[in-house]
C-alpha positions as CSV (number, residue, x, y, z in Angstrom):
1,M,-16.6,2.6,-21.7
2,A,-13.1,0.5,-21.5
3,K,-13.0,-2.4,-19.6
4,I,-10.0,-3.1,-17.2
5,F,-9.2,-5.7,-15.2
6,F,-7.0,-4.8,-12.4
7,S,-5.1,-7.8,-10.0
8,L,-3.3,-7.3,-6.8
9,S,-1.1,-9.6,-4.4
10,G,-3.6,-10.2,-0.8
11,E,-0.9,-9.2,1.7
12,G,-1.7,-6.1,3.7
13,R,-4.0,-3.5,3.2
14,G,-1.7,-1.1,1.2
15,H,-2.0,-2.5,-2.1
16,A,-6.3,-2.9,-1.7
17,T,-5.9,0.8,-0.2
18,R,-4.0,1.5,-3.9
19,V,-6.6,0.0,-6.0
20,R,-10.1,1.1,-4.4
21,A,-8.6,5.0,-4.8
22,L,-7.8,3.7,-9.0
23,V,-11.6,2.1,-8.9
24,E,-12.7,5.2,-7.2
25,S,-11.7,7.2,-10.4
26,L,-12.7,5.0,-13.1
27,R,-15.8,3.0,-12.3
28,R,-17.9,5.6,-13.6
29,Q,-17.2,5.9,-17.5
30,H,-15.4,2.1,-18.0
31,Q,-16.2,-1.7,-16.8
32,V,-13.6,-2.7,-13.7
33,A,-13.0,-5.7,-12.9
34,I,-11.0,-7.0,-9.8
35,Y,-8.8,-10.0,-9.3
36,A,-7.6,-10.4,-5.2
37,S,-7.1,-13.1,-2.7
38,G,-5.9,-12.6,0.9
39,D,-6.5,-9.4,3.4
40,A,-6.9,-7.5,-0.3
41,Y,-10.7,-9.9,-1.3
42,R,-11.9,-9.6,2.6
43,F,-11.5,-5.8,2.3
44,L,-12.4,-5.1,-0.5
45,S,-15.4,-7.3,-1.0
46,P,-18.5,-5.4,1.3
47,L,-17.5,-2.4,-0.5
48,Y,-18.1,-3.6,-3.4
49,R,-20.7,-6.4,-2.3
50,G,-24.3,-5.3,-5.0
51,T,-22.5,-2.3,-6.9
52,N,-21.2,-2.1,-10.6
53,V,-17.4,-3.2,-9.6
54,R,-16.7,-7.1,-10.4
55,L,-14.4,-9.2,-7.7
56,H,-13.6,-12.1,-8.4
57,R,-11.3,-14.2,-5.3
58,M,-8.2,-15.8,-6.5
59,G,-5.5,-17.4,-5.6
60,G,-2.3,-15.7,-4.3
61,L,1.3,-16.0,-2.4
62,R,1.0,-15.4,1.3
63,F,4.0,-14.0,4.4
64,H,3.3,-16.8,7.2
65,Y,4.9,-15.2,10.4
66,T,6.0,-16.9,13.7
67,A,5.1,-17.2,17.5
68,S,6.5,-13.7,18.2
69,K,4.5,-11.8,15.2
70,R,8.1,-12.3,12.5
71,V,8.6,-12.7,8.5
72,D,8.8,-16.8,8.9
73,Y,10.6,-16.6,6.1
74,R,11.0,-20.7,5.6
75,K,7.2,-21.2,5.3
76,T,7.2,-18.3,3.4
77,S,9.6,-19.2,0.6
78,W,7.9,-22.4,1.4
79,E,4.6,-21.0,0.3
80,A,6.1,-19.1,-2.6
81,I,7.2,-22.5,-4.1
82,R,4.4,-23.7,-4.1
83,F,2.0,-21.1,-5.0
84,M,4.6,-21.1,-8.6
85,K,4.2,-24.5,-9.2
86,R,1.1,-24.0,-9.4
87,L,0.6,-20.5,-10.9
88,P,0.3,-22.3,-15.0
89,L,-2.9,-23.6,-14.4
90,L,-3.9,-20.3,-12.5
91,V,-2.5,-18.1,-15.6
92,R,-4.1,-20.7,-17.8
93,M,-7.8,-20.1,-16.1
94,L,-7.4,-16.1,-16.2
95,E,-6.0,-16.9,-20.4
96,R,-9.8,-18.0,-20.5
97,R,-11.6,-15.6,-19.0
98,L,-9.9,-12.7,-20.9
99,I,-10.3,-14.7,-24.0
100,D,-14.2,-14.5,-23.3
101,E,-14.2,-10.9,-21.5
102,R,-11.5,-9.0,-24.4
103,P,-10.2,-6.2,-21.2
104,D,-8.6,-2.9,-22.9
105,L,-6.6,-2.3,-20.1
106,I,-5.3,-4.5,-17.7
107,I,-3.3,-3.0,-14.8
108,A,-1.0,-4.9,-12.0
109,D,0.0,-4.6,-8.2
110,F,2.9,-7.0,-7.5
111,E,0.8,-10.3,-8.8
112,P,2.7,-12.3,-11.6
113,A,-0.7,-14.4,-12.1
114,L,-3.1,-11.8,-14.9
115,P,-0.2,-10.4,-15.9
116,R,1.3,-13.1,-17.6
117,A,-2.0,-13.8,-19.3
118,A,-2.2,-10.6,-20.6
119,W,1.6,-10.7,-21.8
120,R,0.9,-14.1,-23.8
121,L,-2.3,-12.8,-25.4
122,S,-0.8,-9.3,-26.2
123,I,-3.1,-7.0,-24.6
124,P,-1.4,-3.3,-22.4
125,F,-0.4,-4.2,-18.8
126,L,0.8,-1.9,-16.4
127,S,2.5,-2.1,-13.2
128,I,1.2,0.5,-10.3
129,D,2.7,-0.3,-6.8
130,H,5.5,0.3,-4.7
131,Q,7.3,-2.6,-4.4
132,H,9.2,-1.5,-7.8
133,F,10.8,1.1,-6.9
134,L,13.9,-1.8,-6.2
135,T,14.1,-1.6,-9.8
136,T,13.7,1.7,-10.6
137,Y,14.9,4.0,-7.6
138,N,18.7,5.3,-7.6
139,L,19.0,3.6,-4.0
140,T,22.8,4.9,-3.2
141,S,21.8,7.2,-0.1
142,L,21.1,3.8,1.8
143,P,23.5,2.3,4.1
144,A,25.5,-0.7,2.2
145,W,23.6,-3.2,4.1
146,L,20.6,-2.5,2.9
147,R,21.7,-1.8,-0.1
148,A,22.8,-5.0,-0.9
149,H,19.5,-6.2,0.9
150,A,17.3,-4.5,-2.1
151,A,19.1,-6.1,-4.3
152,L,18.0,-9.4,-3.8
153,M,14.6,-8.4,-3.0
154,S,14.8,-6.8,-7.1
155,L,15.0,-9.7,-8.4
156,V,12.1,-11.3,-6.4
157,V,10.1,-8.0,-7.9
158,R,11.3,-8.9,-11.3
159,A,10.1,-12.6,-10.7
160,I,6.4,-11.3,-10.0
161,C,6.0,-8.7,-13.0
162,S,8.6,-7.8,-15.2
163,G,7.1,-6.7,-19.3
164,Q,4.6,-4.1,-18.5
165,D,4.2,-0.8,-20.5
166,H,4.3,1.7,-17.9
167,T,5.7,1.4,-14.5
168,V,4.0,3.4,-12.3
169,V,5.5,3.3,-8.9
170,S,3.8,4.5,-5.8
171,S,5.2,5.8,-2.8
172,F,6.1,9.0,-0.6
173,Y,9.8,9.5,-1.5
174,F,11.3,10.4,-4.8
175,P,15.3,9.7,-5.2
176,P,16.2,9.7,-8.5
177,L,15.0,7.1,-10.9
178,R,17.9,5.0,-12.4
179,K,19.3,6.2,-15.6
180,S,19.1,3.3,-17.8
181,C,14.6,3.1,-16.6
182,Q,12.1,3.7,-19.7
183,N,8.4,4.5,-19.1
184,V,8.6,4.4,-15.7
185,T,6.6,7.3,-13.8
186,Q,6.9,8.5,-10.2
187,V,3.7,9.2,-8.1
188,G,2.8,9.6,-4.7
189,V,0.4,7.8,-2.8
190,M,-2.7,6.4,-4.5
191,L,-5.7,8.7,-1.6
192,R,-8.7,7.1,-1.2
193,P,-12.0,9.8,-1.3
194,E,-12.7,9.9,2.2
195,I,-9.2,11.1,2.9
196,L,-9.2,13.8,-0.5
197,A,-12.4,14.6,1.3
198,T,-11.3,15.3,4.6
199,I,-10.0,18.5,6.1
200,P,-7.1,18.0,8.6
201,E,-7.0,19.6,12.0
202,Q,-4.3,19.6,15.0
203,Q,-5.2,18.3,18.2
204,P,-2.8,16.8,20.9
205,H,-3.5,13.6,20.3
206,I,-1.4,11.2,19.1
207,V,-2.2,7.8,16.6
208,A,-0.6,5.4,16.9
209,Y,-0.7,1.7,13.8
210,W,0.8,-1.7,14.0
211,R,-0.6,-4.7,11.7
212,R,-0.3,-7.3,14.4
213,F,1.5,-7.0,17.6
214,A,4.1,-4.0,19.6
215,P,6.7,-5.5,22.3
216,P,6.3,-4.6,25.8
217,N,8.9,-1.3,25.2
218,V,7.4,0.4,22.5
219,L,4.1,0.5,24.3
220,E,5.9,1.1,27.4
221,A,7.3,4.4,25.6
222,L,3.7,5.8,25.0
223,Q,2.6,5.6,27.6
224,A,5.8,8.3,28.9
225,C,5.2,10.9,26.1
226,G,2.8,12.8,28.2
227,R,-0.1,12.4,25.2
228,E,-3.1,10.6,24.3
229,V,-2.3,8.0,22.3
230,R,-5.1,6.6,20.3
231,V,-3.8,3.0,19.3
232,Y,-5.2,0.6,16.3
233,G,-4.5,-2.7,15.2
234,L,-3.9,-4.3,18.8
235,G,-7.8,-4.6,19.5
236,N,-10.0,-3.2,21.9
237,R,-8.6,-3.8,25.1
238,P,-9.1,-1.6,28.4
239,R,-7.7,1.8,28.6
240,S,-3.8,1.8,30.1
241,G,-3.1,5.4,31.3
242,N,-3.3,7.4,28.1
243,L,-3.2,4.4,25.9
244,V,-6.6,4.2,24.4
245,F,-7.0,1.1,22.3
246,Q,-9.1,1.4,19.4
247,A,-11.0,-1.7,17.4
248,I,-10.4,-1.1,14.1
249,S,-12.8,0.7,12.1
250,E,-12.2,3.0,8.9
251,Q,-13.3,5.6,9.5
252,R,-12.3,6.0,12.8
253,F,-8.6,5.5,12.7
254,L,-9.7,8.1,9.7
255,D,-10.9,11.0,11.4
256,D,-8.3,10.7,14.2
257,L,-5.4,10.6,12.1
258,A,-6.0,13.5,10.6
259,S,-7.1,15.3,13.7
260,S,-3.9,14.0,15.2
261,S,-0.9,15.8,16.1
262,A,1.6,12.6,14.6
263,L,1.4,9.3,13.6
264,I,4.0,6.7,15.6
265,S,4.0,3.4,13.1
266,T,5.4,0.9,11.5
267,A,7.0,2.2,8.5
268,G,4.1,1.4,5.8
269,N,4.6,3.1,2.5
270,Q,0.5,3.7,1.6
271,L,-0.1,5.0,5.6
272,V,2.8,6.8,5.9
273,G,2.3,8.6,2.7
274,E,-2.1,9.3,4.3
275,A,0.2,10.8,7.5
276,L,1.6,12.9,5.5
277,F,-0.9,14.1,3.5
278,F,-2.3,15.6,6.0
279,G,0.5,17.3,7.0
280,K,1.3,14.7,10.6
281,P,5.2,14.0,11.3
282,V,5.9,10.1,11.8
283,L,7.1,8.1,14.0
284,A,8.5,5.2,11.5
285,F,9.4,1.8,13.9
286,P,10.0,-1.0,11.0
287,E,8.9,-4.2,11.6
288,A,11.6,-7.1,12.6
289,R,13.5,-8.2,8.6
290,N,11.3,-6.6,7.0
291,F,13.3,-4.8,4.8
292,E,11.1,-2.1,2.6
293,Q,10.2,-1.1,5.9
294,Y,13.9,0.0,6.9
295,I,14.2,1.4,3.6
296,N,11.3,3.5,4.2
297,A,12.6,4.7,7.6
298,H,15.1,5.7,5.7
299,F,14.2,7.8,2.6
300,L,11.6,9.4,5.7
301,A,14.5,10.4,7.5
302,Q,16.2,11.9,4.8
303,S,13.1,13.6,4.1
304,G,12.5,15.4,7.5
305,A,8.9,14.3,7.8
306,G,9.7,12.3,10.4
307,A,12.1,10.4,12.5
308,W,12.9,6.4,12.7
309,A,14.5,3.7,15.6
310,E,14.0,0.2,15.4
311,M,11.2,-1.1,17.0
312,E,13.1,-3.4,19.7
313,K,15.0,-1.1,20.7
314,V,12.4,2.1,21.3
315,S,13.0,4.1,24.0
316,A,11.3,7.0,25.4
317,A,13.5,8.5,24.5
318,H,12.9,8.4,21.0
319,V,9.3,9.4,21.4
320,T,9.9,12.4,23.9
321,G,12.6,13.2,20.9
322,F,10.7,13.4,18.3
323,L,7.6,14.8,19.7
324,D,10.3,18.1,20.6
325,Q,11.0,18.1,16.8
326,L,7.1,18.4,15.8
327,E,7.3,21.7,14.0
328,T,10.9,21.1,12.4
329,Y,9.6,17.5,10.8
330,R,5.7,19.2,9.7
331,N,7.6,22.0,8.5
332,S,9.5,20.1,6.1
333,I,6.4,17.7,4.5
334,Q,5.7,18.2,0.9
335,R,2.3,17.7,0.7
336,S,2.3,18.5,-2.7
337,R,3.4,15.5,-4.0
338,M,1.6,13.1,-1.7
339,N,-1.6,13.0,-3.6
340,G,0.0,10.5,-6.7
341,L,-3.8,9.7,-7.6
342,P,-4.2,12.6,-10.6
343,A,-0.1,11.5,-12.2
344,T,-1.6,8.4,-12.4
345,L,-4.6,8.8,-14.8
346,E,-2.4,11.0,-16.8
347,V,-0.8,7.9,-17.5
348,L,-2.9,6.1,-18.5
349,R,-4.9,8.3,-20.4
350,G,-2.3,7.0,-22.6
351,Y,-3.5,4.1,-22.7
352,L,-7.0,4.8,-22.5
353,P,-7.8,8.2,-24.6
354,Q,-11.3,8.2,-23.5
355,L,-10.7,8.7,-19.6
356,E,-11.4,12.2,-20.4
357,N,-13.8,13.1,-17.3
358,S,-13.8,9.8,-15.3
359,A,-11.0,11.0,-12.0
360,E,-14.0,12.1,-9.6
361,P,-14.7,9.9,-6.9
362,N,-18.1,8.3,-7.5
363,S,-20.5,6.6,-4.9
364,L,-20.3,3.0,-4.0
365,S,-23.4,2.2,-4.6
366,C,-24.0,2.5,-8.5
367,G,-25.3,-0.5,-10.8
368,T,-25.4,-4.5,-9.8
369,H,-23.7,-7.3,-10.9
370,P,-23.4,-10.6,-10.5
371,S,-21.9,-12.5,-7.7
372,P,-18.1,-12.6,-8.3
373,S,-16.2,-16.4,-9.2
374,S,-13.3,-18.1,-7.7
375,L,-9.7,-18.8,-8.9
376,A,-8.3,-19.5,-5.7
377,V,-5.5,-22.5,-7.5
């Protein structure tokens, strides 16, 4: 039995979803501890309370948003500077924890502190995330303005996490790797046990999802599409014509997505990959000034599995045009490539030879452990 420590970014649920999928495949045969902050900690805490998986709260980077729900780069940058000043103290605290507990392997999902502590103690660590596509993928198929943003963003990725023994890039798209890349593995998205156990079907309704808000023009376009649209992420509101607003419920959302005709959402990598695994075409509206989502949207269109549009410019024509082409998009989806879990576990086997029979998802009720600690520096 190996001892494996995970750390992950706390912003959004994509990181937490990836880590959870891996943890559920490892926890039966290995000791697992998770270090998380922000949204990720809040998402994982009820799932692992009272189980054999230890969850620790720690400080982390977070995004700030303006009143119009766009990323506030000034406040976000200032927060990042403050966090980086506190980072050495957090790394020293984690070093002491690692010396006491002696883990066999560190796995980081776009989190800077635990990998630095692992590097200082010569503990092997792997990077498993989506963001490293910026440093490993050949992005020459993107328009020039987006390649320029990608080059700047890649500097941030290198600053957050570098020096890993192996890089696993989890994504729903698979362009060629850069020629200089070594020890890099491309895989699909990490799929939770609930998704792997769900059999998709096709009903007329559409699922729509936004993390924080949707402009009025988007809701007007959806109202004109002539189908029932089950809207998540905007709260539990009264029904408005064909728009049925649903409170966030993980199981209800999963059931609605698996039985839908298509997904209309922001262009987050994890959610788009899950929809494609179910065989659902995707119409993506990247969040304003979220250049990673713009890149995702471009590769979605290049794959033929969906389309995208600027959120502020969305009209009824975008939605109806997408719906008219659903069968064409559906035929372009490569479902077999979307599940990245088996290939990721194969990489881990190279670092943990005893990991032979741990790919089967495990119950959330096995064992107990003391209350989690906090490293909220």
